[in-house]
C-alpha positions as CSV (number, residue, x, y, z in Angstrom):
1,M,-53.4,39.8,62.5
2,L,-52.1,37.0,60.7
3,A,-55.0,34.5,59.3
4,L,-54.3,30.9,57.9
5,S,-56.1,30.3,54.3
6,D,-55.6,27.6,51.7
7,N,-53.3,29.9,50.0
8,G,-50.9,30.4,53.5
9,P,-50.8,33.2,55.7
10,H,-52.0,36.5,55.2
11,I,-52.5,39.6,57.1
12,V,-56.2,40.4,58.5
13,P,-57.1,43.8,59.7
14,G,-58.6,43.4,62.9
15,R,-57.8,44.1,67.0
16,K,-55.9,42.2,69.4
17,K,-57.7,40.0,71.4
18,A,-57.2,37.9,74.5
19,A,-54.7,34.8,73.6
20,D,-56.4,33.0,70.8
21,P,-55.1,29.5,70.0
22,N,-55.9,29.8,66.3
23,M,-53.9,33.2,65.7
24,G,-50.2,33.4,65.3
25,V,-47.4,32.8,62.9
26,V,-47.9,30.0,60.7
27,M,-44.4,28.4,60.3
28,A,-43.3,27.2,57.0
29,E,-42.5,23.5,56.7
30,P,-39.0,22.4,58.3
31,K,-36.4,22.0,55.8
32,F,-33.7,19.4,56.4
33,A,-30.1,20.0,55.5
34,A,-27.5,17.7,55.4
35,A,-24.7,18.1,57.8
36,Y,-21.9,20.0,56.5
37,P,-18.5,19.3,58.4
38,N,-16.6,22.2,57.0
39,R,-17.9,25.4,58.2
40,R,-15.6,27.4,56.1
41,L,-16.4,29.1,52.9
42,E,-13.1,28.4,51.3
43,R,-11.3,25.0,51.2
44,R,-9.1,24.1,54.0
45,H,-5.5,23.1,53.0
46,P,-4.0,20.5,55.7
47,L,-0.4,21.2,56.6
48,P,1.8,17.8,57.4
49,S,3.2,17.8,60.9
50,D,6.9,18.1,59.2
51,A,6.3,21.0,57.1
52,G,7.3,23.5,60.2
53,A,4.1,25.4,59.7
54,A,3.6,27.4,63.2
55,L,1.4,29.9,64.8
56,Y,3.5,32.5,67.2
57,F,1.6,34.4,69.7
58,R,1.2,35.7,73.3
59,Y,-1.8,34.6,75.2
60,P,-3.6,36.3,76.6
61,S,-2.3,39.3,74.7
62,P,0.0,41.3,75.0
63,N,1.6,40.2,78.3
64,G,0.9,36.3,78.5
65,P,3.7,33.9,77.7
66,S,4.8,33.4,74.3
67,L,3.4,30.5,72.4
68,E,4.5,28.4,69.6
69,V,1.8,26.2,68.2
70,R,1.6,23.7,65.4
71,L,-0.3,25.1,62.4
72,R,-2.9,22.1,61.2
73,D,-4.6,23.8,58.2
74,V,-5.1,27.0,56.4
75,S,-7.4,28.5,54.2
76,L,-8.3,32.1,52.7
77,S,-10.5,32.3,55.7
78,G,-9.2,30.6,58.7
79,L,-6.6,28.6,60.5
80,S,-6.5,25.7,63.0
81,M,-4.1,24.3,65.3
82,L,-3.4,21.8,67.8
83,L,-4.5,23.0,71.3
84,P,-1.2,23.3,73.5
85,E,-1.5,23.2,77.4
86,E,-1.3,26.7,77.8
87,L,-4.7,27.4,75.7
88,T,-6.9,24.6,77.3
89,G,-9.5,27.2,78.9
90,I,-9.8,28.9,75.3
91,Q,-13.6,29.4,74.5
92,T,-15.8,29.8,71.0
93,G,-15.9,33.5,70.7
94,D,-12.4,34.4,72.5
95,I,-9.9,36.2,70.3
96,V,-6.1,35.5,69.8
97,K,-4.7,38.7,69.1
98,G,-1.3,39.5,67.4
99,I,-0.8,36.0,65.6
100,E,2.5,35.6,63.5
101,A,1.7,32.8,61.1
102,R,5.0,31.0,59.1
103,V,4.1,28.7,56.3
104,A,6.0,27.7,53.2
105,R,8.8,30.4,54.2
106,K,6.3,32.9,54.2
107,T,4.9,35.2,57.2
108,F,1.7,37.0,57.9
109,R,0.1,38.6,61.1
110,G,-3.5,38.7,62.5
111,D,-5.9,37.9,64.9
112,L,-8.1,34.7,65.1
113,L,-11.7,34.7,66.4
114,I,-12.2,31.3,67.6
115,M,-14.9,29.4,66.1
116,H,-14.3,25.9,67.2
117,V,-12.9,23.9,69.9
118,T,-13.0,20.2,69.8
119,P,-15.3,19.1,72.9
120,S,-12.8,17.7,75.2
121,N,-10.7,20.8,74.9
122,Q,-7.4,19.0,76.1
123,V,-4.2,19.2,74.9
124,G,-3.8,18.3,71.4
125,A,-7.4,18.8,70.5
126,I,-8.1,21.1,67.4
127,C,-9.1,24.6,67.5
128,G,-9.6,26.8,64.9
129,G,-11.4,30.1,63.7
130,L,-11.7,33.0,61.3
131,F,-8.3,35.0,60.7
132,Y,-8.4,38.6,60.2
133,P,-5.3,39.6,58.3
134,E,-3.6,42.8,60.4
135,G,-3.0,44.5,56.8
136,D,-3.3,44.3,53.1
137,E,0.3,43.1,53.2
138,D,-0.8,39.8,55.2
139,L,-3.9,39.3,53.1
140,I,-1.6,39.1,50.0
141,T,0.5,36.8,51.6
142,I,-2.1,34.7,52.7
143,R,-3.6,34.2,49.2
144,L,0.1,33.6,48.0
145,V,0.4,30.7,50.3
146,V,-2.9,29.3,49.6
147,R,-2.2,29.5,45.8
148,A,0.9,27.5,46.3
149,L,-0.4,24.9,48.7
150,E,-3.3,24.5,45.8
151,A,-0.8,24.2,43.3
152,A,1.1,21.4,45.6
153,S,-1.6,19.5,46.0
154,K,-2.4,19.0,42.4
155,E,0.9,17.6,41.5
């Protein structure tokens, strides 16, 4: 059993009794954290609309229609895109498989686990998530792309 003393909660040997309002787990005081708008662990690199950065895939995979979607930003851990009409029903937790991303004359492949969809979930809304590279070569390419974007942003 847990008991509360001036030193905090501690375990007390004893038998389980009927519901006792004084028994139970004493929770620590609440800790307030500031809202953090960027859930990604890595820095996002926004891509201008005229950069030609795009995602190519079929949804639903593997036999759905071929889609080309504007890539909005990229980081070492994820991507975001503008939601096309064909994906308006997509939800957090869905997986978009077999994506081919083209950024800065480089191509890499992988799957996207959807982690965010703008609440309106309409055409043009923002949709993003964690990107899982298909292989080591794709991971290396993503790193090269991000490194080039970082260098370009410092100029």
